[in-house]
mmCIF file as Biopython writes it, N, C-alpha, C and O atoms, coordinates in Angstrom:
data_model
#
loop_
_atom_site.group_PDB
_atom_site.id
_atom_site.type_symbol
_atom_site.label_atom_id
_atom_site.label_alt_id
_atom_site.label_comp_id
_atom_site.label_asym_id
_atom_site.label_entity_id
_atom_site.label_seq_id
_atom_site.pdbx_PDB_ins_code
_atom_site.Cartn_x
_atom_site.Cartn_y
_atom_site.Cartn_z
_atom_site.occupancy
_atom_site.B_iso_or_equiv
_atom_site.auth_seq_id
_atom_site.auth_asym_id
_atom_site.pdbx_PDB_model_num
ATOM 1   N N  . MET A ? 1  ? -3.768  14.797  -14.013 1.0 0.0 1  A 1 
ATOM 2   C CA . MET A ? 1  ? -2.928  13.247  -13.852 1.0 0.0 1  A 1 
ATOM 3   C C  . MET A ? 1  ? -2.402  12.594  -13.167 1.0 0.0 1  A 1 
ATOM 4   O O  . MET A ? 1  ? -2.751  11.529  -12.658 1.0 0.0 1  A 1 
ATOM 5   N N  . CYS A ? 2  ? -1.315  13.284  -13.064 1.0 0.0 2  A 1 
ATOM 6   C CA . CYS A ? 2  ? -0.435  12.788  -11.802 1.0 0.0 2  A 1 
ATOM 7   C C  . CYS A ? 2  ? -1.458  12.077  -10.798 1.0 0.0 2  A 1 
ATOM 8   O O  . CYS A ? 2  ? -1.657  10.864  -10.874 1.0 0.0 2  A 1 
ATOM 9   N N  . LEU A ? 3  ? -1.995  12.756  -10.006 1.0 0.0 3  A 1 
ATOM 10  C CA . LEU A ? 3  ? -2.416  12.394  -8.475  1.0 0.0 3  A 1 
ATOM 11  C C  . LEU A ? 3  ? -3.934  11.310  -9.067  1.0 0.0 3  A 1 
ATOM 12  O O  . LEU A ? 3  ? -4.532  10.524  -8.333  1.0 0.0 3  A 1 
ATOM 13  N N  . ILE A ? 4  ? -4.275  11.586  -10.606 1.0 0.0 4  A 1 
ATOM 14  C CA . ILE A ? 4  ? -5.125  10.093  -10.245 1.0 0.0 4  A 1 
ATOM 15  C C  . ILE A ? 4  ? -4.649  8.954   -10.432 1.0 0.0 4  A 1 
ATOM 16  O O  . ILE A ? 4  ? -5.059  7.834   -10.127 1.0 0.0 4  A 1 
ATOM 17  N N  . LEU A ? 5  ? -3.413  9.448   -11.153 1.0 0.0 5  A 1 
ATOM 18  C CA . LEU A ? 5  ? -2.233  7.850   -11.348 1.0 0.0 5  A 1 
ATOM 19  C C  . LEU A ? 5  ? -1.425  7.112   -9.638  1.0 0.0 5  A 1 
ATOM 20  O O  . LEU A ? 5  ? -0.981  6.030   -9.253  1.0 0.0 5  A 1 
ATOM 21  N N  . TRP A ? 6  ? -1.609  8.361   -9.138  1.0 0.0 6  A 1 
ATOM 22  C CA . TRP A ? 6  ? -0.873  7.961   -7.657  1.0 0.0 6  A 1 
ATOM 23  C C  . TRP A ? 6  ? -2.266  7.545   -6.901  1.0 0.0 6  A 1 
ATOM 24  O O  . TRP A ? 6  ? -1.992  6.725   -6.025  1.0 0.0 6  A 1 
ATOM 25  N N  . VAL A ? 7  ? -3.546  7.808   -6.939  1.0 0.0 7  A 1 
ATOM 26  C CA . VAL A ? 7  ? -4.214  7.416   -6.579  1.0 0.0 7  A 1 
ATOM 27  C C  . VAL A ? 7  ? -5.055  6.276   -6.843  1.0 0.0 7  A 1 
ATOM 28  O O  . VAL A ? 7  ? -6.028  6.153   -6.100  1.0 0.0 7  A 1 
ATOM 29  N N  . PHE A ? 8  ? -4.919  5.608   -7.548  1.0 0.0 8  A 1 
ATOM 30  C CA . PHE A ? 8  ? -4.987  4.482   -8.577  1.0 0.0 8  A 1 
ATOM 31  C C  . PHE A ? 8  ? -3.882  3.491   -8.112  1.0 0.0 8  A 1 
ATOM 32  O O  . PHE A ? 8  ? -4.175  2.513   -7.425  1.0 0.0 8  A 1 
ATOM 33  N N  . PHE A ? 9  ? -2.435  3.794   -8.549  1.0 0.0 9  A 1 
ATOM 34  C CA . PHE A ? 9  ? -1.767  2.813   -7.784  1.0 0.0 9  A 1 
ATOM 35  C C  . PHE A ? 9  ? -1.521  2.692   -6.272  1.0 0.0 9  A 1 
ATOM 36  O O  . PHE A ? 9  ? -1.120  1.587   -5.907  1.0 0.0 9  A 1 
ATOM 37  N N  . ARG A ? 10 ? -1.679  3.567   -5.395  1.0 0.0 10 A 1 
ATOM 38  C CA . ARG A ? 10 ? -1.486  3.392   -4.208  1.0 0.0 10 A 1 
ATOM 39  C C  . ARG A ? 10 ? -2.385  2.986   -3.440  1.0 0.0 10 A 1 
ATOM 40  O O  . ARG A ? 10 ? -2.454  2.357   -2.384  1.0 0.0 10 A 1 
ATOM 41  N N  . ASN A ? 11 ? -3.531  3.783   -4.655  1.0 0.0 11 A 1 
ATOM 42  C CA . ASN A ? 11 ? -4.365  3.198   -3.002  1.0 0.0 11 A 1 
ATOM 43  C C  . ASN A ? 11 ? -6.017  1.809   -3.529  1.0 0.0 11 A 1 
ATOM 44  O O  . ASN A ? 11 ? -7.085  1.417   -3.061  1.0 0.0 11 A 1 
ATOM 45  N N  . ILE A ? 12 ? -5.005  1.581   -4.932  1.0 0.0 12 A 1 
ATOM 46  C CA . ILE A ? 12 ? -6.180  0.193   -5.642  1.0 0.0 12 A 1 
ATOM 47  C C  . ILE A ? 12 ? -5.103  -0.986  -5.460  1.0 0.0 12 A 1 
ATOM 48  O O  . ILE A ? 12 ? -5.087  -1.926  -4.665  1.0 0.0 12 A 1 
ATOM 49  N N  . CYS A ? 13 ? -4.092  -0.561  -6.607  1.0 0.0 13 A 1 
ATOM 50  C CA . CYS A ? 13 ? -3.243  -1.679  -6.905  1.0 0.0 13 A 1 
ATOM 51  C C  . CYS A ? 13 ? -2.159  -2.221  -5.669  1.0 0.0 13 A 1 
ATOM 52  O O  . CYS A ? 13 ? -2.083  -3.328  -5.136  1.0 0.0 13 A 1 
ATOM 53  N N  . ILE A ? 14 ? -1.673  -1.459  -5.534  1.0 0.0 14 A 1 
ATOM 54  C CA . ILE A ? 14 ? -0.003  -1.906  -4.281  1.0 0.0 14 A 1 
ATOM 55  C C  . ILE A ? 14 ? -1.790  -2.609  -3.038  1.0 0.0 14 A 1 
ATOM 56  O O  . ILE A ? 14 ? -1.799  -3.819  -3.261  1.0 0.0 14 A 1 
ATOM 57  N N  . PRO A ? 15 ? -2.525  -2.417  -2.434  1.0 0.0 15 A 1 
ATOM 58  C CA . PRO A ? 15 ? -3.375  -3.197  -1.243  1.0 0.0 15 A 1 
ATOM 59  C C  . PRO A ? 15 ? -4.060  -4.174  -2.115  1.0 0.0 15 A 1 
ATOM 60  O O  . PRO A ? 15 ? -5.128  -4.524  -1.614  1.0 0.0 15 A 1 
ATOM 61  N N  . LEU A ? 16 ? -3.718  -4.921  -3.642  1.0 0.0 16 A 1 
ATOM 62  C CA . LEU A ? 16 ? -4.351  -5.800  -4.133  1.0 0.0 16 A 1 
ATOM 63  C C  . LEU A ? 16 ? -3.217  -6.616  -4.601  1.0 0.0 16 A 1 
ATOM 64  O O  . LEU A ? 16 ? -3.357  -7.821  -4.806  1.0 0.0 16 A 1 
ATOM 65  N N  . LEU A ? 17 ? -2.004  -5.951  -4.793  1.0 0.0 17 A 1 
ATOM 66  C CA . LEU A ? 17 ? -0.726  -6.956  -4.486  1.0 0.0 17 A 1 
ATOM 67  C C  . LEU A ? 17 ? -0.951  -7.258  -3.323  1.0 0.0 17 A 1 
ATOM 68  O O  . LEU A ? 17 ? -1.481  -8.341  -3.077  1.0 0.0 17 A 1 
ATOM 69  N N  . CYS A ? 18 ? -0.602  -6.369  -2.307  1.0 0.0 18 A 1 
ATOM 70  C CA . CYS A ? 18 ? -0.537  -7.168  -0.432  1.0 0.0 18 A 1 
ATOM 71  C C  . CYS A ? 18 ? -1.701  -7.679  -0.748  1.0 0.0 18 A 1 
ATOM 72  O O  . CYS A ? 18 ? -1.592  -8.205  -1.856  1.0 0.0 18 A 1 
ATOM 73  N N  . TYR A ? 19 ? -2.993  -7.811  -0.236  1.0 0.0 19 A 1 
ATOM 74  C CA . TYR A ? 19 ? -3.839  -9.031  -0.235  1.0 0.0 19 A 1 
ATOM 75  C C  . TYR A ? 19 ? -3.935  -9.924  -0.991  1.0 0.0 19 A 1 
ATOM 76  O O  . TYR A ? 19 ? -4.981  -10.571 -0.942  1.0 0.0 19 A 1 
ATOM 77  N N  . GLU A ? 20 ? -2.607  -10.414 -2.249  1.0 0.0 20 A 1 
ATOM 78  C CA . GLU A ? 20 ? -2.244  -11.176 -2.858  1.0 0.0 20 A 1 
ATOM 79  C C  . GLU A ? 20 ? -1.232  -11.902 -2.454  1.0 0.0 20 A 1 
ATOM 80  O O  . GLU A ? 20 ? -1.198  -13.080 -2.809  1.0 0.0 20 A 1 
ATOM 81  N N  . CYS A ? 21 ? -0.214  -11.381 -1.647  1.0 0.0 21 A 1 
ATOM 82  C CA . CYS A ? 21 ? 0.716   -11.803 -0.869  1.0 0.0 21 A 1 
ATOM 83  C C  . CYS A ? 21 ? 0.705   -12.492 0.485   1.0 0.0 21 A 1 
ATOM 84  O O  . CYS A ? 21 ? 1.353   -13.416 0.977   1.0 0.0 21 A 1 
ATOM 85  N N  . TRP A ? 22 ? -0.268  -11.700 0.903   1.0 0.0 22 A 1 
ATOM 86  C CA . TRP A ? 22 ? -0.918  -12.654 2.453   1.0 0.0 22 A 1 
ATOM 87  C C  . TRP A ? 22 ? -1.260  -13.743 2.114   1.0 0.0 22 A 1 
ATOM 88  O O  . TRP A ? 22 ? -0.908  -14.749 2.730   1.0 0.0 22 A 1 
ATOM 89  N N  . LEU A ? 23 ? -2.040  -13.770 1.033   1.0 0.0 23 A 1 
ATOM 90  C CA . LEU A ? 23 ? -2.980  -15.555 0.243   1.0 0.0 23 A 1 
ATOM 91  C C  . LEU A ? 23 ? -1.889  -16.267 0.194   1.0 0.0 23 A 1 
ATOM 92  O O  . LEU A ? 23 ? -1.472  -17.037 1.060   1.0 0.0 23 A 1 
ATOM 93  N N  . HIS A ? 24 ? -1.390  -15.995 -0.893  1.0 0.0 24 A 1 
ATOM 94  C CA . HIS A ? 24 ? -0.334  -16.886 -1.598  1.0 0.0 24 A 1 
ATOM 95  C C  . HIS A ? 24 ? 0.860   -17.289 -1.790  1.0 0.0 24 A 1 
ATOM 96  O O  . HIS A ? 24 ? 1.145   -18.193 -2.575  1.0 0.0 24 A 1 
ATOM 97  N N  . LEU A ? 25 ? 2.075   -16.357 -0.760  1.0 0.0 25 A 1 
ATOM 98  C CA . LEU A ? 25 ? 3.234   -16.031 -1.407  1.0 0.0 25 A 1 
ATOM 99  C C  . LEU A ? 25 ? 3.761   -16.919 0.047   1.0 0.0 25 A 1 
ATOM 100 O O  . LEU A ? 25 ? 3.671   -16.674 1.250   1.0 0.0 25 A 1 
ATOM 101 N N  . LYS A ? 26 ? 4.413   -18.186 -0.843  1.0 0.0 26 A 1 
ATOM 102 C CA . LYS A ? 26 ? 5.481   -19.297 0.294   1.0 0.0 26 A 1 
ATOM 103 C C  . LYS A ? 26 ? 6.103   -19.108 -0.863  1.0 0.0 26 A 1 
ATOM 104 O O  . LYS A ? 26 ? 6.033   -18.620 -1.991  1.0 0.0 26 A 1 
ATOM 105 N N  . TYR A ? 27 ? 6.996   -19.945 0.210   1.0 0.0 27 A 1 
ATOM 106 C CA . TYR A ? 27 ? 8.343   -20.159 0.087   1.0 0.0 27 A 1 
ATOM 107 C C  . TYR A ? 27 ? 8.486   -21.435 -0.627  1.0 0.0 27 A 1 
ATOM 108 O O  . TYR A ? 27 ? 7.432   -21.877 -0.169  1.0 0.0 27 A 1 
ATOM 109 N N  . VAL A ? 28 ? 8.793   -22.132 -1.163  1.0 0.0 28 A 1 
ATOM 110 C CA . VAL A ? 28 ? 9.680   -23.597 -1.577  1.0 0.0 28 A 1 
ATOM 111 C C  . VAL A ? 28 ? 9.811   -24.748 -0.663  1.0 0.0 28 A 1 
ATOM 112 O O  . VAL A ? 28 ? 10.665  -24.416 0.159   1.0 0.0 28 A 1 
ATOM 113 N N  . PRO A ? 29 ? 9.358   -26.015 -0.383  1.0 0.0 29 A 1 
ATOM 114 C CA . PRO A ? 29 ? 9.872   -26.242 0.429   1.0 0.0 29 A 1 
ATOM 115 C C  . PRO A ? 29 ? 11.839  -26.301 0.876   1.0 0.0 29 A 1 
ATOM 116 O O  . PRO A ? 29 ? 12.372  -26.303 1.985   1.0 0.0 29 A 1 
ATOM 117 N N  . GLU A ? 30 ? 12.231  -26.328 0.000   1.0 0.0 30 A 1 
ATOM 118 C CA . GLU A ? 30 ? 13.678  -26.256 0.368   1.0 0.0 30 A 1 
ATOM 119 C C  . GLU A ? 30 ? 14.185  -24.846 1.019   1.0 0.0 30 A 1 
ATOM 120 O O  . GLU A ? 30 ? 15.340  -24.764 1.436   1.0 0.0 30 A 1 
ATOM 121 N N  . LEU A ? 31 ? 13.362  -23.832 1.089   1.0 0.0 31 A 1 
ATOM 122 C CA . LEU A ? 31 ? 13.528  -22.906 1.116   1.0 0.0 31 A 1 
ATOM 123 C C  . LEU A ? 31 ? 12.851  -22.128 2.547   1.0 0.0 31 A 1 
ATOM 124 O O  . LEU A ? 31 ? 12.636  -20.998 2.986   1.0 0.0 31 A 1 
ATOM 125 N N  . ALA A ? 32 ? 12.657  -23.850 2.994   1.0 0.0 32 A 1 
ATOM 126 C CA . ALA A ? 32 ? 11.464  -23.210 4.774   1.0 0.0 32 A 1 
ATOM 127 C C  . ALA A ? 32 ? 12.075  -22.361 5.551   1.0 0.0 32 A 1 
ATOM 128 O O  . ALA A ? 32 ? 11.424  -21.569 6.232   1.0 0.0 32 A 1 
ATOM 129 N N  . ASP A ? 33 ? 13.566  -22.398 5.571   1.0 0.0 33 A 1 
ATOM 130 C CA . ASP A ? 33 ? 13.825  -22.107 6.707   1.0 0.0 33 A 1 
ATOM 131 C C  . ASP A ? 33 ? 13.966  -20.823 6.232   1.0 0.0 33 A 1 
ATOM 132 O O  . ASP A ? 33 ? 15.085  -20.731 6.737   1.0 0.0 33 A 1 
ATOM 133 N N  . PHE A ? 34 ? 13.807  -19.655 5.660   1.0 0.0 34 A 1 
ATOM 134 C CA . PHE A ? 34 ? 13.301  -18.733 5.071   1.0 0.0 34 A 1 
ATOM 135 C C  . PHE A ? 34 ? 12.389  -18.005 4.682   1.0 0.0 34 A 1 
ATOM 136 O O  . PHE A ? 34 ? 12.519  -17.107 3.851   1.0 0.0 34 A 1 
ATOM 137 N N  . ASP A ? 35 ? 10.891  -18.470 5.510   1.0 0.0 35 A 1 
ATOM 138 C CA . ASP A ? 35 ? 9.905   -18.491 5.141   1.0 0.0 35 A 1 
ATOM 139 C C  . ASP A ? 35 ? 9.263   -17.161 5.466   1.0 0.0 35 A 1 
ATOM 140 O O  . ASP A ? 35 ? 8.276   -16.507 5.129   1.0 0.0 35 A 1 
ATOM 141 N N  . ILE A ? 36 ? 10.781  -17.035 6.666   1.0 0.0 36 A 1 
ATOM 142 C CA . ILE A ? 36 ? 9.915   -15.212 7.509   1.0 0.0 36 A 1 
ATOM 143 C C  . ILE A ? 36 ? 10.395  -14.408 7.031   1.0 0.0 36 A 1 
ATOM 144 O O  . ILE A ? 36 ? 10.457  -13.377 7.702   1.0 0.0 36 A 1 
ATOM 145 N N  . ALA A ? 37 ? 10.923  -14.383 5.827   1.0 0.0 37 A 1 
ATOM 146 C CA . ALA A ? 37 ? 11.083  -12.762 5.163   1.0 0.0 37 A 1 
ATOM 147 C C  . ALA A ? 37 ? 10.281  -12.942 3.909   1.0 0.0 37 A 1 
ATOM 148 O O  . ALA A ? 37 ? 10.686  -12.377 2.893   1.0 0.0 37 A 1 
ATOM 149 N N  . PRO A ? 38 ? 9.241   -13.631 3.865   1.0 0.0 38 A 1 
ATOM 150 C CA . PRO A ? 38 ? 7.812   -12.861 3.008   1.0 0.0 38 A 1 
ATOM 151 C C  . PRO A ? 38 ? 6.882   -12.208 3.791   1.0 0.0 38 A 1 
ATOM 152 O O  . PRO A ? 38 ? 6.138   -11.284 3.463   1.0 0.0 38 A 1 
ATOM 153 N N  . LYS A ? 39 ? 7.010   -12.877 5.067   1.0 0.0 39 A 1 
ATOM 154 C CA . LYS A ? 39 ? 6.030   -12.294 6.239   1.0 0.0 39 A 1 
ATOM 155 C C  . LYS A ? 39 ? 6.383   -11.088 6.589   1.0 0.0 39 A 1 
ATOM 156 O O  . LYS A ? 39 ? 5.441   -10.363 6.908   1.0 0.0 39 A 1 
ATOM 157 N N  . ILE A ? 40 ? 7.288   -10.693 6.630   1.0 0.0 40 A 1 
ATOM 158 C CA . ILE A ? 40 ? 8.191   -9.322  6.780   1.0 0.0 40 A 1 
ATOM 159 C C  . ILE A ? 40 ? 7.852   -8.603  5.836   1.0 0.0 40 A 1 
ATOM 160 O O  . ILE A ? 40 ? 6.820   -7.932  5.821   1.0 0.0 40 A 1 
ATOM 161 N N  . LEU A ? 41 ? 8.527   -8.651  5.108   1.0 0.0 41 A 1 
ATOM 162 C CA . LEU A ? 41 ? 8.231   -7.791  3.665   1.0 0.0 41 A 1 
ATOM 163 C C  . LEU A ? 41 ? 6.853   -7.842  3.185   1.0 0.0 41 A 1 
ATOM 164 O O  . LEU A ? 41 ? 6.639   -7.273  2.115   1.0 0.0 41 A 1 
ATOM 165 N N  . THR A ? 42 ? 5.743   -8.496  3.859   1.0 0.0 42 A 1 
ATOM 166 C CA . THR A ? 42 ? 4.346   -8.266  2.900   1.0 0.0 42 A 1 
ATOM 167 C C  . THR A ? 42 ? 3.695   -7.102  4.217   1.0 0.0 42 A 1 
ATOM 168 O O  . THR A ? 42 ? 2.995   -6.091  4.280   1.0 0.0 42 A 1 
ATOM 169 N N  . GLY A ? 43 ? 4.544   -8.130  5.244   1.0 0.0 43 A 1 
ATOM 170 C CA . GLY A ? 43 ? 4.042   -6.439  7.001   1.0 0.0 43 A 1 
ATOM 171 C C  . GLY A ? 43 ? 4.520   -5.247  6.339   1.0 0.0 43 A 1 
ATOM 172 O O  . GLY A ? 43 ? 3.925   -4.183  6.170   1.0 0.0 43 A 1 
ATOM 173 N N  . LEU A ? 44 ? 5.288   -5.471  6.109   1.0 0.0 44 A 1 
ATOM 174 C CA . LEU A ? 44 ? 6.035   -3.980  5.911   1.0 0.0 44 A 1 
ATOM 175 C C  . LEU A ? 44 ? 4.749   -3.307  4.441   1.0 0.0 44 A 1 
ATOM 176 O O  . LEU A ? 44 ? 3.946   -2.425  4.745   1.0 0.0 44 A 1 
ATOM 177 N N  . LEU A ? 45 ? 4.771   -3.802  3.182   1.0 0.0 45 A 1 
ATOM 178 C CA . LEU A ? 45 ? 4.008   -3.739  2.687   1.0 0.0 45 A 1 
ATOM 179 C C  . LEU A ? 45 ? 2.692   -3.223  2.672   1.0 0.0 45 A 1 
ATOM 180 O O  . LEU A ? 45 ? 2.162   -2.388  1.939   1.0 0.0 45 A 1 
ATOM 181 N N  . THR A ? 46 ? 2.218   -3.967  3.743   1.0 0.0 46 A 1 
ATOM 182 C CA . THR A ? 46 ? 0.703   -3.389  4.140   1.0 0.0 46 A 1 
ATOM 183 C C  . THR A ? 46 ? 1.018   -1.986  5.377   1.0 0.0 46 A 1 
ATOM 184 O O  . THR A ? 46 ? 0.339   -0.987  5.614   1.0 0.0 46 A 1 
ATOM 185 N N  . LEU A ? 47 ? 2.120   -2.386  5.873   1.0 0.0 47 A 1 
ATOM 186 C CA . LEU A ? 47 ? 2.162   -0.482  6.506   1.0 0.0 47 A 1 
ATOM 187 C C  . LEU A ? 47 ? 2.292   0.701   5.590   1.0 0.0 47 A 1 
ATOM 188 O O  . LEU A ? 47 ? 1.870   1.849   5.727   1.0 0.0 47 A 1 
ATOM 189 N N  . LEU A ? 48 ? 2.968   0.150   4.639   1.0 0.0 48 A 1 
ATOM 190 C CA . LEU A ? 48 ? 2.866   1.551   3.495   1.0 0.0 48 A 1 
ATOM 191 C C  . LEU A ? 48 ? 1.463   1.652   3.007   1.0 0.0 48 A 1 
ATOM 192 O O  . LEU A ? 48 ? 0.918   2.748   2.872   1.0 0.0 48 A 1 
ATOM 193 N N  . CYS A ? 49 ? 0.771   0.332   2.697   1.0 0.0 49 A 1 
ATOM 194 C CA . CYS A ? 49 ? -0.262  1.385   2.118   1.0 0.0 49 A 1 
ATOM 195 C C  . CYS A ? 49 ? -1.505  1.234   2.866   1.0 0.0 49 A 1 
ATOM 196 O O  . CYS A ? 49 ? -2.461  0.800   2.223   1.0 0.0 49 A 1 
ATOM 197 N N  . PHE A ? 50 ? -1.737  1.599   4.514   1.0 0.0 50 A 1 
ATOM 198 C CA . PHE A ? 50 ? -2.111  2.544   5.790   1.0 0.0 50 A 1 
ATOM 199 C C  . PHE A ? 50 ? -1.084  3.453   5.502   1.0 0.0 50 A 1 
ATOM 200 O O  . PHE A ? 50 ? -1.328  4.071   6.539   1.0 0.0 50 A 1 
ATOM 201 N N  . MET A ? 51 ? -0.276  4.003   5.083   1.0 0.0 51 A 1 
ATOM 202 C CA . MET A ? 51 ? 0.537   5.514   5.235   1.0 0.0 51 A 1 
ATOM 203 C C  . MET A ? 51 ? -0.355  6.171   3.668   1.0 0.0 51 A 1 
ATOM 204 O O  . MET A ? 51 ? -0.925  7.260   3.590   1.0 0.0 51 A 1 
ATOM 205 N N  . HIS A ? 52 ? -0.244  5.239   2.687   1.0 0.0 52 A 1 
ATOM 206 C CA . HIS A ? 52 ? -0.703  5.625   1.753   1.0 0.0 52 A 1 
ATOM 207 C C  . HIS A ? 52 ? -2.324  6.499   2.069   1.0 0.0 52 A 1 
ATOM 208 O O  . HIS A ? 52 ? -2.500  7.668   1.724   1.0 0.0 52 A 1 
ATOM 209 N N  . VAL A ? 53 ? -3.363  5.672   2.761   1.0 0.0 53 A 1 
ATOM 210 C CA . VAL A ? 53 ? -4.275  6.297   2.494   1.0 0.0 53 A 1 
ATOM 211 C C  . VAL A ? 53 ? -4.758  7.365   3.766   1.0 0.0 53 A 1 
ATOM 212 O O  . VAL A ? 53 ? -5.759  8.058   3.944   1.0 0.0 53 A 1 
ATOM 213 N N  . TYR A ? 54 ? -3.443  7.106   4.581   1.0 0.0 54 A 1 
ATOM 214 C CA . TYR A ? 54 ? -2.891  8.527   5.434   1.0 0.0 54 A 1 
ATOM 215 C C  . TYR A ? 54 ? -2.786  9.186   4.553   1.0 0.0 54 A 1 
ATOM 216 O O  . TYR A ? 54 ? -3.658  10.007  4.268   1.0 0.0 54 A 1 
ATOM 217 N N  . TRP A ? 55 ? -1.857  9.055   3.959   1.0 0.0 55 A 1 
ATOM 218 C CA . TRP A ? 55 ? -1.428  10.981  2.437   1.0 0.0 55 A 1 
ATOM 219 C C  . TRP A ? 55 ? -2.859  10.780  1.933   1.0 0.0 55 A 1 
ATOM 220 O O  . TRP A ? 55 ? -3.459  11.692  2.500   1.0 0.0 55 A 1 
ATOM 221 N N  . LEU A ? 56 ? -3.594  10.228  1.324   1.0 0.0 56 A 1 
ATOM 222 C CA . LEU A ? 56 ? -4.816  10.872  0.539   1.0 0.0 56 A 1 
ATOM 223 C C  . LEU A ? 56 ? -5.317  11.223  1.600   1.0 0.0 56 A 1 
ATOM 224 O O  . LEU A ? 56 ? -4.773  12.327  1.617   1.0 0.0 56 A 1 
ATOM 225 N N  . VAL A ? 57 ? -5.945  11.210  2.574   1.0 0.0 57 A 1 
ATOM 226 C CA . VAL A ? 57 ? -6.795  11.745  3.013   1.0 0.0 57 A 1 
ATOM 227 C C  . VAL A ? 57 ? -5.755  13.277  3.573   1.0 0.0 57 A 1 
ATOM 228 O O  . VAL A ? 57 ? -6.155  14.423  3.778   1.0 0.0 57 A 1 
ATOM 229 N N  . LEU A ? 58 ? -5.025  12.981  3.634   1.0 0.0 58 A 1 
ATOM 230 C CA . LEU A ? 58 ? -3.983  14.140  3.962   1.0 0.0 58 A 1 
ATOM 231 C C  . LEU A ? 58 ? -4.506  15.294  2.927   1.0 0.0 58 A 1 
ATOM 232 O O  . LEU A ? 58 ? -5.351  16.147  3.200   1.0 0.0 58 A 1 
ATOM 233 N N  . MET A ? 59 ? -3.958  15.168  1.922   1.0 0.0 59 A 1 
ATOM 234 C CA . MET A ? 59 ? -3.745  15.665  0.802   1.0 0.0 59 A 1 
ATOM 235 C C  . MET A ? 59 ? -5.556  16.034  0.363   1.0 0.0 59 A 1 
ATOM 236 O O  . MET A ? 59 ? -5.726  17.207  0.029   1.0 0.0 59 A 1 
ATOM 237 N N  . SER A ? 60 ? -6.611  15.294  0.353   1.0 0.0 60 A 1 
ATOM 238 C CA . SER A ? 60 ? -7.722  15.620  0.349   1.0 0.0 60 A 1 
ATOM 239 C C  . SER A ? 60 ? -7.956  16.296  0.996   1.0 0.0 60 A 1 
ATOM 240 O O  . SER A ? 60 ? -8.741  17.102  0.498   1.0 0.0 60 A 1 
ATOM 241 N N  . GLY A ? 61 ? -7.663  16.552  2.195   1.0 0.0 61 A 1 
ATOM 242 C CA . GLY A ? 61 ? -8.407  18.195  3.058   1.0 0.0 61 A 1 
ATOM 243 C C  . GLY A ? 61 ? -7.435  18.977  2.687   1.0 0.0 61 A 1 
ATOM 244 O O  . GLY A ? 61 ? -7.977  19.939  2.141   1.0 0.0 61 A 1 
ATOM 245 N N  . ILE A ? 62 ? -5.946  19.149  2.671   1.0 0.0 62 A 1 
ATOM 246 C CA . ILE A ? 62 ? -5.897  20.256  2.198   1.0 0.0 62 A 1 
ATOM 247 C C  . ILE A ? 62 ? -5.882  20.882  0.871   1.0 0.0 62 A 1 
ATOM 248 O O  . ILE A ? 62 ? -5.499  21.990  0.497   1.0 0.0 62 A 1 
ATOM 249 N N  . LEU A ? 63 ? -6.337  20.004  0.334   1.0 0.0 63 A 1 
ATOM 250 C CA . LEU A ? 63 ? -6.826  20.758  -1.761  1.0 0.0 63 A 1 
ATOM 251 C C  . LEU A ? 63 ? -8.526  20.880  -0.536  1.0 0.0 63 A 1 
ATOM 252 O O  . LEU A ? 63 ? -8.923  22.037  -0.674  1.0 0.0 63 A 1 
ATOM 253 N N  . ILE A ? 64 ? -9.095  20.424  0.061   1.0 0.0 64 A 1 
ATOM 254 C CA . ILE A ? 64 ? -10.524 20.892  0.099   1.0 0.0 64 A 1 
ATOM 255 C C  . ILE A ? 64 ? -10.581 22.227  1.213   1.0 0.0 64 A 1 
ATOM 256 O O  . ILE A ? 64 ? -11.509 23.012  1.406   1.0 0.0 64 A 1 
ATOM 257 N N  . LYS A ? 65 ? -9.473  22.176  1.742   1.0 0.0 65 A 1 
ATOM 258 C CA . LYS A ? 65 ? -9.719  23.107  2.465   1.0 0.0 65 A 1 
ATOM 259 C C  . LYS A ? 65 ? -8.829  24.942  1.699   1.0 0.0 65 A 1 
ATOM 260 O O  . LYS A ? 65 ? -9.095  26.078  2.090   1.0 0.0 65 A 1 
ATOM 261 N N  . GLY A ? 66 ? -7.979  24.605  0.765   1.0 0.0 66 A 1 
ATOM 262 C CA . GLY A ? 66 ? -7.066  25.674  0.090   1.0 0.0 66 A 1 
ATOM 263 C C  . GLY A ? 66 ? -8.484  26.095  -1.275  1.0 0.0 66 A 1 
ATOM 264 O O  . GLY A ? 66 ? -8.413  27.088  -2.000  1.0 0.0 66 A 1 
ATOM 265 N N  . LEU A ? 67 ? -9.454  25.238  -1.312  1.0 0.0 67 A 1 
ATOM 266 C CA . LEU A ? 67 ? -10.338 25.482  -2.285  1.0 0.0 67 A 1 
ATOM 267 C C  . LEU A ? 67 ? -11.763 26.137  -1.698  1.0 0.0 67 A 1 
ATOM 268 O O  . LEU A ? 67 ? -12.456 26.803  -2.467  1.0 0.0 67 A 1 
ATOM 269 N N  . LYS A ? 68 ? -12.161 25.934  -0.362  1.0 0.0 68 A 1 
ATOM 270 C CA . LYS A ? 68 ? -12.446 26.435  0.391   1.0 0.0 68 A 1 
ATOM 271 C C  . LYS A ? 68 ? -11.926 28.036  0.530   1.0 0.0 68 A 1 
ATOM 272 O O  . LYS A ? 68 ? -12.717 28.945  0.279   1.0 0.0 68 A 1 
ATOM 273 N N  . SER A ? 69 ? -10.796 28.263  0.871   1.0 0.0 69 A 1 
ATOM 274 C CA . SER A ? 69 ? -10.160 29.568  1.659   1.0 0.0 69 A 1 
ATOM 275 C C  . SER A ? 69 ? -9.640  30.581  0.277   1.0 0.0 69 A 1 
ATOM 276 O O  . SER A ? 69 ? -9.349  31.775  0.210   1.0 0.0 69 A 1 
ATOM 277 N N  . GLY A ? 70 ? -9.678  29.687  -0.553  1.0 0.0 70 A 1 
ATOM 278 C CA . GLY A ? 70 ? -9.312  30.720  -2.334  1.0 0.0 70 A 1 
ATOM 279 C C  . GLY A ? 70 ? -7.676  30.475  -1.813  1.0 0.0 70 A 1 
ATOM 280 O O  . GLY A ? 70 ? -6.741  30.896  -2.495  1.0 0.0 70 A 1 
#
C-alpha cells in the first residue's frame, strides 16, 4: 500500500502540481521584483519530478530482477 501511494503522489500528483505552477504561478504586481523566486522553486520542483521517475524506474528494475532470481 505504501508503494502504491508513493507512486501515485510522487509520479502523478506532484507533476500535475508542477504543471499548474508553470502555467499559473505569478506574483501580485506589488511583488514583481521577486518574480524570479517562483520560477526557481518551480524549476526545482520539476527536477524533483524527474528524480521521482528515475527512482520509480530504478525500484521497478530491482523488483523485477529480484522476482526473477528469487
